[in-house]
N, C-alpha and C positions, 0 to 999 in steps of 0.2 A: 607974252601972249602968242606971238607968231611962232615961237619955238614950240609952245604947247600944241598949237594947231597942227604943226608939222608932225609932232610925235603921235598925235591922235590919228592922223592920216596914215602914217607908217604902220602903226599897230593894227589899224583896221585892215589895211592891205595885207599885212602878214597873217592876220587871223583868217581873212578870206581865203588866201592861198593855202594855209594850213588846213582849212576845213575840207579841202578837196582830197585829202589823203584817203585812199581806198583801203581795202583789206590787204593790198600788197604795198609794201613800202615804196615810196617815191613815185607812185603812179597817181596821176591826178583824177579826181572825181568831180564832174561839173554838174551833177544832177541831184536834186532833192529826192532822197529815198522815200519820202512820205508822199510825194506828188503822184497822183494816179492819172496817167495819160490814157485816153481811150484807144483800144486796139482798132486799127483801121480795117475796113473791108475793101480789099483790093481784088475781089473776084472778077470784076469787070475789066480789069487792066489786062491788056494783051501783051504789053512790052514795057520794060523799064530799062532804058538805055542810059548809062552814065557816060558823060563826055569828060575827057581829061587830056593831059599832055604827057610827054615823055621826058621833060626837061626840068623836073622839080624833085630831085632825089632828096631824102629817101621816101618821099610821098608817092611819086610816080616816075618811073624810068624804065628803060629797056635793060634787061639783065644780059649776061654774057651770051645767052642763046637767043637774044633779040625778042624775048618774051616780055610783055608788059608786066611790071612788078611794082611793089612798094606798099607802103602803109595804106594809101588810099585804095589800092586794088584789094587788099585783104579786108579793109573796112567795108567796101562795097559787098564783098562776099558775105561778110557777117550780117550786114543789113538785110540782104536778100534772104538769107537763111532765117533770120528772126521774123521776117514778114511772111515767110512760107512761100516765096515766089522765085526761088533760085532758078527754076526752069524758064522764067520769063525775063531774067536779068541779063544784061549785056554791058560791056564796057568798051568804049572806043576812044582811041587816042588821036589827036590832031593838033596842029599848031595852035598856040594860045590865041592868036588873033582871029581864029575861025570859030571859037567856041560859042560866042554869043549869037552869031548868025546861024550856026547849026541848030542851036536850041530854038531860035525863033522860027526856023523853017521846019521844025518837027523832026529833025534828024536824031534827036535825043530828048529825054525827059528831065535830065538833071545834069548839072555841071559840078564836078568835084575836083577842083584844081586851084584852090586858094584865092578865089575872087574876094576882094576886100568888101566887107559889108559896110558900105557908105550910104548916105542919103541918096546919092545919084544911082547907086546900084539897086537900092530898094525900089526905085521908081521903075526898074526894068524886071526885077526878079522877086520871087518869093523865096525866103531863106529858111532853112532849118535853124534851130538854135545852135550856137557854137559847140563843136565837139572837141576843140583843142584851142587853148589860148597860150600865148607866148609871154611869159613873165620876164621882167627885167631882173638881172642878177648882178651882184658884185663878185668879182673874181680877184683873189689875192694870193701872194706866195704862201705856201703851206706853213712856213716858219712864222709868219706874221698875220695869219688870217684871223679876223675878228669875229665876234659873235654878237647877236642882237642883245640889246638895242644898239644900232650903229649910229643913229643920228647925232649923238654927242661924241662918240669915239672918233668919228671921222673929221672933226673940226680941224681945219688947217692941213689935212692930208691931201696929197696930190693924187687925183683920181682921173684916169683916162676915159675918154668917151668919144664916139664918132661925131665930128662937127656937123651941126645942122640937123641932127637926128631927133626923133621923139625922145630918145634916151637922154640926150643932152638937156632938153627942156625939162624932162622929169627930174634929172639929177639936180639941176639948178633950183627947181621948185621945192623938192623934198629935202635936199641937203644943202641949204644956202651957205653953209660955212666951210665947205670943202674948196680946195683949190682945183678948179676944173682945168684939165689939160686936154685940148681937143686934137683929134687926128683925122686925116682925110683917108687913111688906109688902115684897115684892120690889122694887117701884119706889122705895121710900125708900132701900133699900140701893144701888140703881143710882145714884140721885141723889147720895148721899154719896160714892160712888166717883168719879163724874165731877167732883165739887167738891173732891176731894182731902181729904175729911174722914176717910177711912180709907185704909190702904195697899193694901188688897185685899179681895176678896170670896171666900168659899168656899161652894160649893154644887153643884147638879146641872149637870153639864157640858152636857147637851142644852139645858136652859133657857138657860144662859149663851150657848151657841153661837147660838141664835136672836136673843138680845138683841144680841150682838156684830155680827151680820149686818144688824141693823135700823138705821133712821135715828135712833132714840132714843139709840143709843150714840155717835153722831157721830164714829165712828172713834177713840174715846178710848183703848180698852183692848184687851188681848189675853190669851190664856191664859198662865199662868206655871206651870212645873213640871207634875208629874203626867203622865198621869192616874192616879187612885188607885181601886182596886177593893177594897171591904171589905163582903162579903155580910152580916156581922154587924150592920152599920149601914145598908146601902143595899139589901139584898135581893139576890136571885140573878138578877134581870133578867126579860126576857120569854120566855115559853115557850107552846107550844100545848097546850091542855087537851083531853082526850078522856074518854070513858066509862072509869071505873076498871076495868071488866071487859073492856076492850079494849086492853090494853097493847101489843098487836101493831101497832095503828095509831100509837101514840106512837113505837114503834120504827121504823116506816116513815118517820115524819117525821124522826127522827134521821138515817136514811140519806140522805134527800133533802136535808136542811139541810146535812149535811156535804159532799155532792157539789156543791151549789150554791156553797158557800163555796170549795171547792178549785178549782172551775172559774172562779172570779172573778165569778160572777153576783151573789153577795151584795154584793160590793164595789161593783159597778155600781149596785145599788139603793140602798145606803147613801149613796153620794156623790151620787146623784140627789136624794134627799130631805133629805140633811144636807150641803149643800155646804160649810158651815163645820163641819169634823169636830170632835166633842167628845172625840176620842182624840188 
């Protein structure tokens, strides 16, 4: 009975993640194409300043010429263009710890910097819907990489995961018959995976994707199965925060984000900054 329940949960998660596929391979789609969101009227808006940081690559960082760059910067430009207010849009970087106070003092209208959407945060901010979620993935040596369904194939296999993480809790809940091997450092887990000391690793798909694309991986491994989305373990993903008393701005972001996704612009940005897709 328990195994059946786990299988259903895994298949549901896999179906959900698979349903995000857009017109371009490996680019996620988080929007219902049949949903009709109202186009906002922002004619009275005099300024829309986005607040961010410079220490969250590839989302926001300073390039070699000290210009603010990244996925979030290009996404802001796309949002403003979709809303027809590019001339009113600004983006300003500051230290992380100053973001909330700056928004409260009216130094900006939105924060796009990876603020976690928690109950505590919802008491302070109005949020757009998530525009990017981070799935859990298995990573295995190319010669032994498995395919779905994995819940039975992994029985007794040694799988590495970061100790105390949401991924460890998820792995133990979804795959109760694996031999969980915990690590306190990501590089130690990668080293054991390359050395064949573990059958696979389970963790954040985005982090794994960057490692797979880098020289340290030595082309040893690839994703296996998945992706798996589980908000109860991994959170709801990235969203734009606004003043809690201005939910109409968050609704405007929802409209723009949906249109950007449906028109393929989001897929272009995603594949530009994440050429090894974590979906």
